[in-house]
C-alpha positions in Angstrom: 1.7 80.9 -97.8 3.8 81.6 -94.7 3.0 83.1 -91.3 5.3 84.2 -88.6 5.1 86.1 -85.2 6.9 89.2 -84.5 7.5 91.1 -81.3 7.0 88.1 -78.9 9.6 89.2 -76.3 9.2 89.5 -72.6 7.5 92.9 -72.9 5.0 91.9 -75.6 3.9 88.3 -74.9 0.2 88.5 -74.0 0.0 92.0 -75.3 0.0 91.8 -79.1 -0.1 88.9 -81.6 1.0 89.8 -85.3 0.1 87.4 -88.0 1.9 87.7 -91.3 0.5 86.4 -94.3 2.6 85.7 -97.4 0.6 84.3 -100.5 3.8 84.0 -102.8 7.3 85.2 -103.2 6.0 88.0 -105.5 3.3 89.4 -103.1 3.6 91.9 -100.4 3.2 90.1 -96.9 0.2 91.1 -95.1 0.3 91.8 -91.4 -2.6 91.2 -88.9 -2.2 92.4 -85.3 -4.5 91.2 -82.4 -4.6 92.2 -78.9 -5.0 89.7 -76.2 -8.7 91.0 -75.7 -9.4 90.3 -79.5 -7.9 86.9 -79.3 -10.2 86.1 -76.4 -13.2 87.2 -78.4 -12.2 85.2 -81.4 -11.7 82.1 -79.3 -15.1 82.6 -77.5 -16.8 83.1 -80.8 -15.2 80.0 -82.3 -16.4 78.1 -79.2 -19.9 79.7 -79.1 -20.7 79.2 -82.8 -21.2 75.5 -82.7 -23.5 75.9 -79.7 -25.4 78.4 -81.4 -25.7 76.3 -84.5 -26.9 73.4 -82.3 -29.4 75.5 -80.4 -30.8 76.8 -83.9 -31.0 73.3 -85.2 -33.1 72.0 -82.2 -35.4 75.1 -82.2 -36.1 74.4 -86.0 -36.7 70.7 -85.2 -38.8 71.3 -82.2 -40.9 74.0 -84.2 -41.5 71.6 -87.1 -42.6 68.8 -84.6 -44.9 71.1 -82.8 -46.5 72.4 -86.0 -46.9 68.7 -87.2 -48.5 67.7 -83.9 -50.8 70.9 -84.0 -51.9 69.8 -87.5 -52.8 66.3 -86.2 -54.6 67.7 -83.2 -56.6 70.0 -85.4 -57.5 67.0 -87.7 -58.6 65.0 -84.5 -60.7 67.8 -83.3 -62.5 68.1 -86.6 -63.1 64.3 -86.7 -64.6 64.6 -83.0 -66.7 67.3 -84.0 -68.1 65.5 -87.0 -68.8 62.4 -85.0 -70.4 64.4 -82.2 -72.7 66.1 -84.8 -73.6 62.7 -86.1 -74.2 61.3 -82.6 -76.5 64.3 -81.8 -78.5 64.0 -84.8 -78.9 60.2 -84.4 -80.1 60.8 -80.9 -82.5 63.3 -81.8 -84.1 61.0 -84.5 -84.3 58.2 -81.9 -85.9 60.6 -79.3 -88.4 61.7 -81.9 -89.3 58.1 -82.9 -89.6 57.1 -79.3 -91.9 60.0 -78.5 -94.1 59.3 -81.4 -94.2 55.5 -80.3 -95.1 56.5 -76.7 -97.8 58.9 -77.9 -99.3 56.0 -80.0 -99.1 53.6 -77.0 -100.6 56.1 -74.7 -103.6 56.8 -77.0 -104.1 53.0 -77.5 -104.1 52.6 -73.7 -106.7 55.2 -73.2 -109.0 53.6 -76.0 -108.5 50.2 -74.3 -109.3 51.4 -70.7 -112.4 53.2 -71.9 -113.8 50.0 -73.8 -112.7 47.9 -70.9 -114.6 50.0 -68.4 -117.8 49.9 -70.6 -117.6 46.2 -70.9 -117.0 45.8 -67.2 -120.1 47.8 -66.5 -122.2 45.5 -68.8 -121.2 42.4 -66.7 -121.2 44.1 -63.3 -117.5 43.5 -62.9 -115.5 45.8 -60.5 -112.6 46.7 -62.9 -110.4 48.0 -59.9 -110.5 44.6 -58.4 -109.6 43.1 -61.6 -106.3 45.0 -61.9 -102.9 43.3 -61.4 -101.5 44.3 -58.0 -97.9 44.2 -59.2 -96.3 44.9 -62.5 -95.7 41.7 -64.6 -92.4 40.3 -64.3 -89.8 40.3 -67.1 -86.6 38.7 -67.7 -83.6 38.3 -70.1 -80.2 39.9 -70.3 -79.8 43.4 -69.3 -78.1 45.7 -72.0 -75.4 48.2 -71.1 -77.3 51.3 -70.1 -75.7 54.8 -70.3 -78.4 56.7 -68.6 -80.2 59.7 -69.8 -83.3 60.6 -71.6 -83.2 57.6 -74.0 -83.0 55.1 -71.3 -85.9 56.8 -69.5 -88.0 56.7 -72.6 -87.3 53.0 -73.3 -88.3 52.2 -69.7 -91.5 53.9 -70.2 -92.2 52.2 -73.6 -91.5 48.7 -71.9 -94.0 49.6 -69.2 -96.7 50.6 -71.8 -96.1 47.5 -73.7 -96.6 45.5 -70.6 -99.6 47.5 -69.7 -101.1 46.9 -73.1 -100.4 43.1 -72.7 -102.2 43.1 -69.3 -105.2 44.9 -70.8 -105.3 42.4 -73.7 -105.6 39.6 -71.0 -108.4 41.4 -69.4 -110.4 42.0 -72.7 -110.1 38.1 -73.2 -111.4 37.6 -69.7 -114.2 40.1 -70.3 -115.0 38.5 -73.6 -115.3 35.3 -71.8 -117.8 36.9 -69.2 -119.9 38.4 -72.1 -120.2 35.1 -73.9 -123.7 33.9 -74.9 -126.3 33.0 -72.7 -125.9 29.2 -72.7 -122.9 29.9 -70.5 -124.6 32.1 -68.0 -125.7 29.2 -65.9 -122.1 27.8 -65.6 -121.1 31.3 -64.2 -123.5 31.0 -61.2 -121.9 29.6 -58.0 -123.5 26.1 -57.4 -121.9 23.2 -55.5 -119.1 22.4 -53.1 -115.4 23.8 -53.5 -114.1 20.4 -52.0 -115.0 16.8 -52.5 -117.1 15.6 -49.5 -116.8 17.4 -46.3 -119.2 19.4 -44.0 -119.7 22.8 -42.6 -117.9 23.2 -39.6 -118.5 26.9 -39.1 -121.5 28.8 -40.5 -121.8 32.2 -42.1 -122.8 34.9 -39.5 -122.2 35.6 -35.9 -120.2 33.0 -34.1 -117.5 32.3 -31.4 -114.1 32.6 -32.9 -112.4 29.3 -32.2 -109.0 31.2 -31.7 -110.0 34.1 -29.6 -113.1 32.8 -27.9 -114.9 36.1 -28.8 -118.1 36.6 -30.7 -117.6 37.9 -34.1 -119.3 37.9 -37.7 -118.0 35.1 -39.8 -118.1 36.2 -43.5 -118.2 32.8 -45.0 -118.4 29.0 -44.2 -115.6 26.6 -43.2 -115.5 23.2 -44.9 -112.9 20.9 -43.5 -111.0 18.4 -45.6 -107.7 16.4 -46.0 -104.5 18.5 -46.4 -103.4 18.2 -49.9 -106.9 17.5 -51.6 -108.2 19.6 -54.4 -110.1 22.9 -54.1 -112.2 23.5 -57.2 -114.1 26.4 -58.7 -118.0 26.3 -58.1 -118.5 28.3 -61.2 -116.8 29.4 -64.4 -115.1 32.8 -63.9 -111.9 34.8 -64.1 -109.2 34.8 -61.3 -109.0 38.3 -59.9 -106.8 37.6 -56.9 -104.2 34.9 -56.1 -102.0 35.8 -53.2 -101.2 35.2 -49.5 -103.8 37.4 -47.7 -102.7 37.6 -44.1 -105.0 35.8 -41.8 -106.7 34.2 -44.8 -103.4 32.6 -45.9 -103.2 31.6 -49.5 -106.4 33.0 -51.1 -107.9 32.8 -54.6 -110.7 35.0 -55.6 -112.9 34.5 -58.8 -115.0 37.0 -60.7 -118.1 35.4 -62.2 -119.7 38.5 -63.9 -122.9 40.3 -62.8 -121.0 41.4 -59.7 -120.6 37.9 -58.2 -117.5 36.8 -56.8 -116.2 33.7 -54.7 -113.2 33.3 -52.4 -111.4 30.3 -51.3 -108.9 30.7 -48.4 -106.2 28.9 -46.2 -105.0 27.0 -49.2 -101.7 25.1 -49.1 -100.9 26.2 -52.6 -102.7 28.3 -55.2 -102.6 26.8 -58.9 -103.9 29.8 -60.7 -102.8 33.3 -61.5 -104.6 36.7 -61.8 -106.3 36.8 -65.4 -106.6 33.0 -65.7 -110.0 31.8 -66.9 -111.3 28.8 -65.0 -114.2 26.4 -65.5 -116.6 25.0 -63.0 -115.0 21.9 -61.4 -111.5 23.0 -62.3 -108.9 22.6 -59.5 -107.6 26.1 -58.5 -105.9 25.4 -55.3 -104.6 22.6 -52.9 -106.5 22.5 -49.5 -104.4 23.3 -46.4 -104.2 25.3 -43.2 -102.2 28.6 -44.0 -102.9 31.8 -42.4 -105.0 31.9 -39.0 -106.4 28.4 -39.1 -106.9 25.5 -36.6 -106.6 22.8 -39.2 -106.9 21.9 -42.9 -110.1 23.5 -44.4 -111.3 25.8 -47.1 -112.8 29.1 -46.0 -115.4 29.9 -48.7 -117.1 33.1 -49.2 -119.5 34.5 -51.9 -119.8 38.2 -52.5 -122.5 40.1 -54.4 -121.5 43.7 -55.6 -118.6 43.6 -53.1 -120.5 42.6 -50.0 -120.4 39.2 -48.4 -123.8 37.1 -48.7 -124.6 33.6 -47.1 -123.0 31.1 -49.3 -125.3 28.3 -47.9 -127.8 28.8 -50.9 -125.1 28.4 -53.4 -123.7 25.1 -51.9 -126.7 23.5 -50.2 -126.8 21.1 -53.2 -123.4 19.3 -53.5 -122.3 19.0 -57.2 
């Protein structure tokens, strides 16, 4: 094959390019003529072709990658939807179980309260005074909480369980107060709340040693040595054990039949609400807390919620 250019003189350079193609000596030569404009287009095409091929390859690759990624995202979405459906069903079943459990607890609480009220009426016990003033304390590790309805139901269930536990303690105390007649005598206040001592301030109208004014004294004051024992004057159940303002640390016992005794100005209380105590059992340490001029126990006796003169109950030292 042979090729030659013709007409490339000063008048034709840049105007026309002739390309003569000879396959062999027997064939007639073929001539191709190109203008400068055509040559420019051919060169531009040859330059642009690789770029076009590269862009096409990139587009094909990018499309395939996006398609693969889209398939992966679609698969993840299906998995998430399945997990969400399972989680919702699990939550629904849990909430249903919690609701049934709460309903059972509430029904049980209603029955307990009805029976407790009936028993309290039989022994003349003021059930309102027998309630815990604060919710019972609980402890332990705190699990991670996510909030929402489930946590609220769990909190309510815990409260109901604590309430049932408290009511159970009240039942035990009521059962004690409802025991046989042989114990009825031991539930009647009789004797002194401290070992020795004397009555330094009687029941009734008196001059207040702190203010100098006349006022009604609702109990008797019995001096003693700080740190000595304060004992129950009868069998009973602790209905109050707290710091009571001017009375200082105070213990109150329920003895049934509407009778209560109170021991105030203690240095320390040794019993808690709901405890069952026996006559002569140490319930506090004598002190001078609250509004007091010195170590003593302020002793009161109440009948149906009203204070009465304690002297008939303590006139004979035990």
